[in-house]
Residue, then its C-alpha position, 0 to 999 in steps of 0.5 A: m145713229h142718233k139713238d146710239v149717240g144718245k145711249r153712249v151719252m147716257a152711259l157716260l153720265l151714269s158712269i160719272c155718277m157712280i164714280a162720284g158716289m164711290v168717292d168720299w169727298s168729306g175729307f176735301t176742303v177748299r182753303a182760302a189763302s191766309l191773310i197777311s196781318i199789318e204789324e207796324v206803321r212808321w212815320d217816314s216823312s219830312a212833311v210838316f203840317t201847320y194848322d189852317g183849320t182844315g183836316k190834315q191827311p198824310t198819304a202813303d208817301d208819308i208812312k211805311v207799312f210792314y208785315e212779318d214774314e214766315d221767318g219773323y222778318s219785317q217786310e215793307i208793303t210797297d203797294s199802297s193799294s194793300y191798305t186804306l187810310s183814315y184819319s182822326n183828331n187831324i184838325n187842331a194843333g196839339s191834339e193827338a192826330k193820327v192816320i189809321v192804316t187798315g189792311n185791304e182784304e181784297k189784296g190779301y192784308t188784314g189788321q189795323k194800326d195807328c200812326f201818330f203825327t203832329i200839327a204845328p200851331k200857326q205863327i201869329t206873325d204869319g202874313g195871313i194874320t192881320i190886326a186891325e188898326i187901333a189909333p194911328e198917329n194922325n188919329p190918336i186916342m185923346a186922354t188926360e194926364g195920368q190916365t191909363v189907356t187900354r184897348e182890345v185888339d181885332i185879329t183875323d186869320t185871313g186864310r180861314n176868314e175867321k176872327l181869332v178869339k181872345g183867351t182861345d187863340y191869343e192873349i194880351v200879355s201887357t200894354t206898355n207906354n200907355v200912360l201920359g206923363s206931365t211932360d208928354t203931349k203925344k206918345e206911341a203905346s203898344i199892346n203885346i200879344k201872345g198866340k195860344g192854342n192853334y196859334t203861337g209866337d209873339t207880336k204887338k200892335e201900336f197905337w197913339i195917345e195924345k193929351m187933350d186940352p182940359n180947356n176944350l172939354q165940354i159937358k152936355l146933357k143928352s136925353e136917354d129916354e124921351t119918356d121919363k127925360k132921364s139924362r146922363l153926362q157924356w164927354n164931347t171929346n175924342t176919348g175913345y170911350 
């Protein structure tokens, strides 16, 4: 019985091999499904990106991705897993920020398209921008009549915990009301500041100056080098210099 079963199996295998040898398989090819090419990406978001020192990353909610069907009509790809997103120049305001959409071949899509977006500069009047105190009314800068008093400003973006750089992030446009006239004893001056680069808008910082009494002006010699006893003149007043 067992021998008969074995003979039958062998006969079946031989038949299969003979049939296989008689068939010309050269004309048969296995064809993979063709990939669909991403043809267009449109910005479709009301999102506004504002500079804060970090890279901005639009999501699939911010764009619409399309392919062209067999009839030449544009069709939207609604499954966001059909593509991947990457980013370039997406930190600084004013740069050509872009999101790069790449077809996911595992999902049947191919191709790559760029979608550009805008990063707006941060307002220099934003609550996260602080300007250090210069000279409040109760501690004014002492100056003489006709003296032009100028000062620099110390500005910090507290959100980034970074100091703003003059000439890069802001510029001082002018300093006003900063000269004491003959009838002035004390007055408020202001430094006018304009945002630049990643910052925009205008603001100002006030400070106070007060006329000093020349009768209280003292001059003393201070040794600068004890070795050679070189000396220099130093004002013994609150001139701010």
